[in-house]
N, C-alpha and C positions, 0 to 999 in steps of 0.2 A: 706554846703552840696556840694558834688562833682557833677558837671554837666557831663552828658554823651552825646557824639556825635558819630554818625556813619559816616564813610567816606569810599567811594568806591575808592580804589586807592592803592598807593605804600607806604608802611610804611617808606621806606628809605628817602622819600622826605618831610616828615612831619616836619613843623617848630614848634616843641614842645621842652620842656626842656629835655625830656627823651623818648626814644623808648624802648619797651620791645622786647628782642630777644627770640624767642622760640628755645633755644639752645639744643644741646645734652650734655651728661655728660662731654665730653672732652673739650668743649668750644673752640675747634680749628677750627671751621667752619664746613660746611656740605652742605646739599641741602636746598631747600625751603627757608623759611624766614631767617634762619641762614646763609646760603650761600649768599643770597642777601645783608644782612647787612654787612657781612665781605667784600664783593666786594665793596660796596658803601663807607664803612668807611676807606678802604685802609689798607695797611699792618701793620700799627701801632696798629690796633685793635688785630690782631693775637698776636703781641708782648705783649700787655697788658693782654690778656687772658692767655698767657703762664706764665706771672708773677703771676697771681692769682692762677694758678695751682701749681706753685712752692712754694707759701706762704700759702694761705688760704685754698684751696681745692685741696690737693695733690692727692686725690683719685678720683677727678672729682666732678663736681657740682651735689649734690643729687637732685633727683626728688622733686619738690615743693619748693626748696630753690631758693634764688635770690642773685645776686651780681652785682655791677655796675663797669663799666669801662668808660673811656672817649669815646666820640663819634667820635673823630678825623675828618674825612672828611664829616661826616654827618651834616645836619642842626641842629640836636639835639646835645646837649652838652654831654649827657650821654646815654649809652646803659645799660639797665638792663637785664642781662641774667638770664633766668629761664628755668628749664627743666620740661616740662610737662609729665604727665603719659601717658602710652600707654593704649588705650581702651581695656578692657577685658570684655566680655559679662557675665562671671560668677563671676567676682571679682569687688566689688565696689571700685573704686579708686578716687571717686569724691572729697574726702577730699584732695587729692594731687593737683587736679586742682584748688580747692579753695585756697590752699596754694600758688600756683604759683601767683595768683592775690594778695593775702594779703601780701605776702612777697615782691613782686615787688612794691606795694604801700608803704610798710614800708621802703624799700631801696630808693624809690623816696623821701620820707620824709627826710631820712638821708642826701641825697645830695642836698636837698632844691628845688627839682623839683616841680613846680606848675601845669605843663601840661605834660601828659604822653599819649603816643600812644601805644596801644596793638594790636597784631595780634589775630586771633582766635586760641589760644594756643591749641595744641594737635590735631587739626582737619585735619592736612595734613598727614604726614607719620605715625603719631601715631593713626590715624583712629577714633578719638573721634567723635561721631555723632554731627553734627553742631547744631541741636536744643538744645541738652543737654548742649553743651559747651556754647552756648549763654545764656541759663538759668542760668548756674552756674556763668559765668563771670559777667553778668549784676547784679545778686543778690549780689554777693560778693562785687562789687564796691559800689553798693547802701548801703550796710551795713558796709562798712569800715570806721574806724575812721582814717582819714588822712587829711593832709594839702593840698593834691593835689586838685586843683580847677576844673581842666578839665581832663576827660579821654576820649580819642578817641579810638574807635575800628575801626581799618583800615582793611577793608576787600577786598580781591582779588576776584572779580567776583560778578555778580549781585545776584546769588543764595545765597551766604553767606550773602551778605548785606540784602537781603529780609528776611532771617531767623532771623538775629539779629534785624531787624526793627520790625518784628512781636513780638518778645520777649520783646523788649524795650517798646513798646506800651502796651503789656499785663502787665508788671510790674509797669509801671507808670500810667496805666489806672485807 
């Protein structure tokens, strides 16, 4: 069974096999988590993402899909890029947020990662409510059939950490 840990801190400094990038469709960097990962990994990450765009995902990485590149200057050997859904009050896109987590874990298995650090996917610029994102993320990891031994949710800010902590306790309780 996969153990789940919560960490208050910076995803780019985690000493794990893989970190998950809350990327955009272009995979060419951006703001938030995506921009921070690109800055910390160095320019070779952008080159690797361009290669993925030229070969595997010519039209961009679809929402809910995941793909790995090397981590380059990061402590993590791999970066698993996934595109989260944008929150919509009138349309249930939770299956896409589930897919971000399941596909990221499947890609982690493919590259042999045993420890993976996730951000709170879709809760920044894509406006997904933190409590719902925590519920979906934790439940999905708990239910996943994976060889990943440890998942860390690395959260920026005490408020996000507290929401994930309450949800983790509720689901493990």
